[in-house]
C-alpha positions in Angstrom: 0.0 0.0 0.0 1.4 3.3 -1.0 -0.1 5.7 1.5 -1.3 3.8 4.5 -3.7 4.9 7.3 -5.8 3.0 9.7 -9.2 1.6 9.1 -11.3 0.1 11.9 -13.2 -3.1 12.2 -15.7 -4.5 14.7 -17.5 -7.9 14.3 -21.1 -8.5 15.4 -21.9 -12.2 15.9 -25.5 -13.3 16.1 -27.7 -16.3 15.8 -31.4 -16.9 15.0 -31.4 -14.8 11.8 -29.5 -12.0 13.4 -31.9 -11.5 16.3 -29.8 -12.9 19.2 -26.3 -11.8 20.1 -23.7 -14.4 20.8 -21.5 -13.9 23.8 -18.1 -15.6 24.0 -17.7 -16.4 20.3 -14.0 -16.6 19.2 -13.3 -14.1 16.4 -9.9 -14.2 14.6 -8.9 -11.5 12.2 -6.0 -12.3 9.8 -4.3 -11.0 6.8 -5.9 -11.8 3.4 -3.6 -14.0 1.4 -4.7 -14.7 -2.2 -2.6 -17.9 -2.3 -4.8 -20.6 -0.6 -1.8 -22.7 0.2 -0.2 -20.0 2.4 -1.1 -19.5 6.0 -2.7 -16.2 7.0 -0.9 -14.2 9.7 -3.3 -13.8 12.7 -3.5 -10.1 13.6 -6.2 -10.3 16.4 -7.9 -13.0 18.4 -11.0 -11.7 20.2 -14.1 -12.7 22.1 -17.6 -11.2 21.7 -19.3 -9.4 24.6 -22.9 -9.7 25.8 -24.1 -7.7 22.8 -22.3 -10.1 20.4 -19.6 -7.4 19.6 -15.9 -7.6 19.5 -13.8 -4.6 20.5 -12.9 -2.2 17.6 -9.5 -3.0 16.1 -7.3 -0.9 14.0 -6.0 -2.3 10.7 -3.8 -0.8 7.9 -5.7 0.4 4.9 -5.0 2.6 1.9 -5.6 6.3 2.4 -9.0 7.6 1.1 -7.2 10.2 -1.1 -5.4 7.4 -3.0 -8.8 6.0 -4.1 -9.8 9.3 -5.7 -6.9 9.3 -8.2 -7.4 7.5 -11.5 -5.4 4.4 -12.1 -4.7 3.5 -8.5 -5.3 0.0 -7.0 -8.3 -0.9 -4.9 -9.3 1.7 -2.3 -9.4 -0.8 0.6 -7.4 -3.5 2.3 -8.6 -7.1 2.5 -8.7 -9.2 5.7 -10.1 -12.6 6.7 -12.4 -13.2 9.7 -12.9 -16.6 11.4 -15.8 -17.1 13.9 -16.2 -20.2 16.1 -18.7 -20.9 18.8 -19.6 -24.2 20.4 -22.6 -25.9 18.9 -22.6 -23.8 15.7 -20.8 -24.3 12.3 -17.6 -22.3 12.1 -17.7 -19.4 9.7 -14.9 -18.0 7.5 -15.3 -14.6 5.8 -12.6 -14.2 3.1 -11.6 -10.9 1.7 -13.5 -8.5 4.0 -12.8 -4.9 2.8 -11.5 -2.3 5.3 -11.4 1.3 4.2 -9.0 3.9 5.6 -10.5 6.2 8.2 -13.8 4.2 8.4 -15.2 2.2 11.3 -16.9 -0.9 9.8 -19.2 -3.4 11.7 -19.1 -6.8 10.0 -22.2 -8.9 10.8 -21.8 -12.7 11.1 -24.9 -14.8 11.7 -24.1 -18.3 13.0 -26.0 -21.4 11.9 -26.6 -24.1 14.5 -24.9 -27.4 13.8 -27.0 -30.4 12.9 -27.9 -32.9 15.6 -26.0 -35.6 13.6 -22.8 -33.5 13.4 -23.1 -32.6 17.1 -23.4 -36.3 18.1 -20.5 -37.3 15.8 -18.3 -34.4 16.9 -18.1 -33.2 13.3 -19.0 -29.5 13.7 -15.4 -28.5 12.9 -15.3 -30.6 9.8 -17.7 -28.4 7.9 -16.9 -24.7 7.5 -19.1 -22.2 5.9 -17.0 -19.8 3.9 -18.3 -16.4 2.6 -15.9 -15.1 0.0 -16.5 -11.4 -0.1 -14.3 -10.9 -3.2 -16.0 -13.6 -5.4 -19.5 -14.1 -6.7 -19.8 -17.8 -7.5 -22.6 -19.7 -5.7 -21.7 -22.2 -3.0 -23.8 -24.9 -1.5 -21.6 -26.2 1.5 -22.1 -29.8 2.4 -25.8 -29.9 1.6 -26.6 -26.6 3.3 -28.6 -24.5 0.9 -28.4 -20.7 0.4 -32.0 -20.4 1.8 -30.8 -22.1 5.0 -27.9 -19.7 5.5 -29.8 -16.6 4.6 -26.8 -15.0 2.8 -26.4 -12.4 5.6 -22.7 -11.8 5.1 -22.3 -10.7 1.5 -22.1 -12.9 -1.6 -22.1 -16.6 -0.7 -19.3 -18.2 -2.7 -16.0 -20.1 -2.6 -15.1 -23.3 -0.8 -16.6 -25.5 1.8 -14.9 -28.3 3.8 -16.9 -31.5 3.3 -17.4 -34.2 6.0 -14.4 -36.1 4.6 -12.1 -33.1 5.0 -11.8 -32.3 1.3 -12.7 -29.1 -0.4 -15.7 -28.8 -2.6 -16.5 -26.2 -5.3 -20.0 -26.0 -6.6 
């Protein structure tokens, strides 16, 4: 990034279609890496409060003035967010934009794990991934778009199947 300032991000974790806040969810914010084989550097590991909110964190982002000049790269920085909470499917948001000088609140609505997955201990084997930078449709492990509600942007990318392999649909 040429001219870097700080952008700010807060994550709001809910369940039941966004109506109930989730206290104690583990939220990890990491660098966005376009290469899926590379590990993301974890920048923050946070827990949600009674209102389902994390603290506001500061992240490097391009200056707003850079975005107003023709020919410059994207006017935002990209980050990944991971949310885990016992009894619910883990959620990964890939490529969440952060703009310089802006405080953004990223909503994440958790989906309860199925009874079969809970009994088998497989909740961590299926991950719902929302790729903010893509627009392909995704149907993770038999869960339809209507079941998820598409609350966190375009639903696309990869899902981890029960056998541990990636699926693209």
